[in-house]
VOGU-3710 file (C-alpha; in Angstrom, 3 decimals, decimal comma):
1> rratmvgrvd> 50,178/-4,266/142,615  51,077/-1,784/145,318  54,223/-3,595/146,408  55,449/-3,535/142,820  55,089/0,254/142,564  56,791/0,965/145,890  59,648/-1,314/144,897  60,274/0,806/141,805  60,831/4,022/143,821  64,046/4,884/145,672
11> fgvetpgaad> 63,751/7,046/148,789  66,541/9,221/150,152  67,189/11,700/152,963  69,192/14,912/153,108  70,214/16,368/156,462  72,027/19,656/157,295  75,246/17,821/158,113  76,783/14,377/158,297  79,311/14,292/161,111  79,165/10,487/161,226
21> vpelldtakk> 78,306/9,086/157,798  78,146/5,395/158,830  75,754/6,233/161,682  73,616/8,435/159,423  73,435/5,767/156,721  72,595/3,073/159,266  69,821/5,239/160,750  68,463/6,107/157,326  68,306/2,490/156,174  67,139/0,780/159,363
31> qwqanfcvvp> 65,021/3,383/161,146  63,870/5,714/158,373  63,480/3,020/155,680  65,435/5,096/153,146  67,594/3,690/150,350  70,309/6,365/150,248  71,618/9,552/151,859  72,653/12,877/150,347  75,974/13,740/152,002  78,137/16,892/151,625
41> lahprywrdh> 81,399/16,111/149,858  83,228/18,738/151,919  82,624/20,098/155,396  79,916/22,791/155,150  82,029/25,261/157,149  85,242/24,603/155,236  85,614/27,650/152,990  88,664/26,769/150,923  91,009/29,538/149,831  93,382/27,863/147,376
51> rqprqeqftr> 95,797/30,793/147,511  96,527/29,845/151,139  96,229/26,040/151,399  95,154/24,773/154,810  96,938/21,881/156,445  93,893/19,962/157,682  91,852/17,732/155,394  88,770/19,246/153,807  86,545/16,186/154,265  86,231/12,769/155,896
61> sdlvldsesw> 88,240/9,649/155,100  87,147/7,314/152,318  87,584/4,387/154,716  84,490/5,184/156,792  82,398/3,180/154,286  83,151/0,359/151,903  82,980/0,892/148,149  79,580/-0,769/147,813  78,034/1,629/150,351  79,645/4,687/148,733
71> sghvvgkisp> 78,481/3,790/145,231  75,060/2,355/146,082  73,765/4,342/149,048  75,398/7,791/148,970  74,764/10,813/146,738  77,461/13,472/147,039  76,509/17,130/147,467  78,653/19,968/146,143  79,209/22,898/148,538  76,426/25,508/148,191
81> wlqldsadpt> 78,742/28,510/148,606  80,365/28,056/145,192  79,862/31,004/142,817  81,102/29,734/139,480  79,727/32,735/137,578  80,820/35,402/140,025  81,935/38,747/138,576  84,876/38,688/141,003  87,629/36,725/139,221  89,234/35,676/142,532
91> crrqseaafk> 85,976/34,268/143,867  85,265/32,579/140,536  88,672/30,888/140,358  88,391/29,792/143,965  84,941/28,302/143,294  86,220/26,503/140,189  89,105/24,957/142,109  86,779/23,820/144,906  84,294/22,396/142,395  87,011/20,375/140,643
101> qevawashlt> 88,348/19,161/143,984  84,936/17,918/145,146  84,112/16,267/141,816  87,488/14,497/141,865  86,745/13,288/145,404  83,307/12,020/144,313  84,939/10,155/141,421  87,490/8,636/143,809  84,636/7,391/146,020  82,937/5,880/142,912
111> lqsilvpppg> 79,738/7,801/143,646  77,079/7,306/141,008  75,473/10,749/141,400  76,301/14,189/142,784  73,945/17,061/143,606  74,998/20,564/142,542  73,531/23,945/143,615  70,975/25,827/141,500  72,412/27,648/138,462  72,491/31,424/138,319
121> aeavnyarci> 70,956/33,697/135,716  73,710/33,202/133,117  75,432/29,952/134,140  77,951/30,075/131,270  80,965/29,211/133,398  78,763/26,900/135,462  78,011/24,888/132,312  81,695/24,819/131,333  82,637/23,374/134,728  79,915/20,725/134,465
131> iqalltaphv> 81,085/19,635/131,003  84,677/19,374/132,238  83,511/17,361/135,252  81,591/14,905/133,079  84,601/14,496/130,791  86,904/13,677/133,704  84,322/11,468/135,476  82,039/10,059/132,747  80,442/7,515/135,100  79,056/10,237/137,391
141> hiwvrvplth> 75,525/11,591/136,969  75,051/15,235/137,927  71,736/16,344/139,442  71,076/20,085/139,284  68,964/21,315/142,192  66,187/23,515/140,783  63,495/24,980/143,093  60,099/24,748/141,421  59,250/28,340/142,319  61,141/31,217/143,861
151> pskgdqaata> 60,520/31,181/147,647  59,260/34,318/149,312  61,680/36,136/151,590  59,947/34,834/154,688  60,283/31,256/153,507  63,839/31,347/152,180  65,347/30,158/155,430  62,962/27,229/155,614  63,318/26,140/151,995  67,060/26,768/151,539
161> ppaeeegaea> 69,300/23,718/151,073  70,109/22,382/154,554  73,853/22,342/153,896  74,029/26,145/153,981  75,674/26,789/157,322  76,213/30,092/159,026  79,155/31,948/157,567  78,919/30,395/154,097  77,636/32,461/151,217  74,709/31,059/149,294
171> apglddepss> 74,993/30,405/145,617  73,176/32,837/143,306  69,499/32,023/143,121  67,292/31,560/140,108  65,898/34,567/138,305  62,266/33,889/139,048  59,017/35,474/140,135  56,978/34,270/143,119  54,375/31,620/142,267  55,852/31,160/138,805
181> gsgawgswnr> 57,955/28,278/137,548  58,928/29,870/134,232  62,171/31,369/135,551  63,206/28,045/137,105  62,610/26,125/133,903  64,285/28,855/131,850  67,450/28,681/133,959  67,538/24,890/133,647  66,862/25,021/129,910  69,680/27,525/129,396
191> lrclceqvpn> 72,079/25,333/131,356  70,973/22,189/129,523  71,487/23,842/126,121  74,910/25,182/127,107  75,880/21,625/128,097  74,687/20,369/124,683  72,067/17,947/126,041  74,653/15,745/127,751  72,793/12,607/128,954  74,509/12,476/132,373
201> lgvalqltad> 72,931/15,794/133,372  69,563/15,680/135,142  67,272/17,704/137,364  66,711/17,406/141,102  63,407/19,287/141,216  62,757/20,776/144,641  59,101/21,253/145,487  58,365/24,528/147,255  55,573/25,610/149,583  53,993/27,648/146,763
211> lpddpeelar> 53,321/25,751/143,554  53,042/27,499/140,157  49,676/29,090/139,453  49,686/27,793/135,880  49,389/23,975/135,683  51,395/24,031/132,441  54,459/25,192/134,377  54,535/21,878/136,225  53,519/19,829/133,182  56,585/21,015/131,219
221> wcgepvravi> 58,852/19,350/133,788  57,374/15,989/132,786  59,366/16,322/129,563  62,673/16,929/131,378  65,148/14,379/132,808  63,920/14,663/136,407  66,220/12,286/138,294  65,027/13,223/141,777  62,281/15,175/143,526  63,381/16,928/146,720
231> lpasifltnr> 60,702/17,544/149,339  61,787/19,864/152,188  60,327/18,893/155,541  59,051/22,471/155,855  56,423/21,990/153,107  54,773/19,087/154,950  51,625/19,686/156,969  50,676/17,886/160,196  47,544/15,767/160,413  45,413/15,145/163,504
241> qgyptlsrrh> 47,604/12,249/164,603  50,690/14,468/164,499  52,237/12,880/161,418  53,482/14,726/158,331  51,308/14,921/155,239  51,238/16,873/151,984  48,527/19,181/150,721  46,303/17,955/147,916  48,090/20,187/145,401  51,473/18,790/146,392
251> qaalqqlmph> 50,123/15,255/146,198  48,794/15,917/142,683  52,121/17,481/141,630  54,053/14,494/142,942  51,715/12,045/141,243  52,191/13,899/137,963  55,967/13,433/138,179  55,981/9,817/139,353  55,575/8,034/135,964  59,217/8,947/135,189
261> rprlvvsgrp> 60,431/7,135/138,318  62,354/9,950/140,061  64,025/9,347/143,399  62,179/10,960/146,298  64,421/12,837/148,737  63,219/14,245/152,079  65,341/17,242/153,059  65,394/18,541/156,621  66,680/18,225/160,165  66,655/14,789/161,798
271> dahgeglgah> 64,501/16,210/164,608  61,823/17,499/162,210  59,507/14,880/163,772  59,528/12,644/166,815  60,375/9,706/164,532  62,946/11,679/162,587  62,702/11,874/158,826  61,353/8,328/158,852  57,817/9,649/159,317  58,150/11,665/156,101
281> vqylrflask> 59,625/8,699/154,200  56,850/6,440/155,474  54,253/8,903/154,212  55,897/9,058/150,778  55,900/5,269/150,651  52,181/5,368/151,390  51,620/7,802/148,501  53,682/5,623/146,161  51,654/2,560/147,158  48,467/4,266/145,967
291> lstltqqeky> 49,845/4,784/142,466  48,792/2,211/139,911  51,340/-0,038/138,273  52,478/0,449/134,681  50,150/-0,612/131,928  51,384/-2,895/129,176  51,753/0,092/126,850  53,745/2,080/129,445  56,077/-0,888/129,923  56,803/-0,838/126,184
301> eapyydflqa> 57,397/2,925/126,248  59,614/3,015/129,363  62,935/1,996/127,653  62,498/4,776/125,075  62,019/7,698/127,484  64,505/10,544/126,948  66,329/8,802/124,098  66,555/9,765/120,455  65,876/6,762/118,248  67,981/6,037/115,184
311> plqplqdnle> 65,888/6,237/111,987  65,039/2,877/110,450  65,092/1,974/106,747  62,125/-0,368/106,151  62,550/-0,165/102,342  66,197/-1,155/102,599  66,230/-3,547/105,570  63,887/-6,369/106,468  62,593/-5,336/109,875  61,666/-7,898/112,486
321> sqtyetfekd> 58,070/-8,467/113,515  58,922/-7,244/117,025  60,061/-3,904/115,575  56,703/-3,438/113,859  54,947/-4,427/117,069  56,820/-1,661/118,891  55,629/0,876/116,317  52,050/-0,285/116,711  52,125/0,368/120,461  51,761/4,069/119,657
331> pvkyeryera> 47,947/4,477/119,545  47,971/8,228/118,887  49,605/7,876/115,473  46,965/5,520/114,061  44,073/7,379/115,679  45,226/10,612/114,014  45,645/8,921/110,641  42,154/7,429/110,877  40,715/10,803/111,888  42,499/12,569/109,010
341> ihlylmhqha> 41,242/10,031/106,429  37,725/10,299/107,851  37,700/14,113/107,542  39,099/13,943/104,019  36,430/11,505/102,879  33,646/13,558/104,463  34,740/16,840/102,878  36,142/15,739/99,504  33,994/12,790/98,431  30,262/12,539/98,036
351> pgaeavvmvv> 28,370/9,467/99,271  28,528/6,659/96,723  31,795/7,875/95,156  34,872/5,723/95,491  38,111/7,119/96,887  41,580/5,666/96,419  43,883/5,335/99,444  47,500/4,244/98,930  49,529/3,172/101,962  53,194/3,315/100,974
361> gagrgplvaa> 55,019/1,289/103,590  52,140/-0,672/105,053  54,167/-2,772/107,494  51,867/-5,286/109,143  48,755/-3,339/108,119  47,675/-0,962/110,939  47,364/2,001/108,540  45,314/-0,165/106,168  43,026/-1,012/109,077  42,785/2,686/109,921
371> alaasrssgr> 41,761/3,521/106,329  39,069/0,829/106,321  37,778/2,012/109,716  37,566/5,584/108,368  35,609/4,285/105,382  33,048/2,631/107,640  32,672/5,627/109,957  32,276/8,099/107,066  30,033/5,921/104,901  32,325/6,373/101,887
381> rvrvfav> 33,688/3,615/99,670  37,459/3,289/99,394  39,873/1,194/97,372  43,071/0,615/99,355  46,455/-0,156/97,792  49,078/-1,420/100,266  52,719/-1,189/99,123
//
């Protein structure tokens, strides 16, 4: 059971830089037991002014890895200094040109996913650039980095994305209050709506040292397309044996997000521990092994997560038995119907009187069974007509 759950989770690492991508990927896979690496698409110190083109290349060669490694084991990271919604038109145009250049490079490398910086307060132009990127590279999935809460000033250096090097301006942060996740979710929701719910847009939720005070702030993320959960090495504690561990609140938060199968990414310096980031990945694998496997009902529900279903026409089309079986896997619907019929019989019909229940569209009979069960529990007689 445990091996099955661990096999369903992908683990990744994010380091401040990647001077030698093949060496980093080899270390991540063999020593740290990670499945992929998050790699900057451009050099972190390469501030590109497109009014004065520089002669040297802005990034590494595409020949350092083969296509299978690029597409299967690398997630590209957009430069954090981009300010797509800057009030300065020169800075905004420069950021747009750099964003397009890096997305085009990611598409050339056949990367499956790219990680973009957190959106600002408005994010109107940010959303426009994302839509254009997804139109030009429809196979690419964009993960938006969203910190769960706004870090305090003393913790900003520790929780900032590791790609932010000295001399590069940070992207505008989220409009948020300390210990509150409402501003983070609001910024993501605004961006998602501006992008018109495009399916290739997801969240890379970054856990912070301080979790939201209200449990509902974390629960609302369970309804969002969380593609990855980023865990900075700075939020880990150290146990008596000197190995990294998470607090009980962080463990509970991670367990709450795990049913949607997000990738788990450890973000930090390679020397964060004597064993590198492998100690953090090993601990996350241990947490994943403690999670129970999917129930039969959850297996039926998994293919329908985050998808709108086309309405069926049971009166016009002859539906297959398997289709009805899928409907009947939703226990809440039939429990609520049974409860509603029970309350109606108790309040509207005296004992001994007969009530009439008509089920229009009975399917294979679960609503009929619910009506009969309500009759028994309420002690009222019913006559059921199934159409």
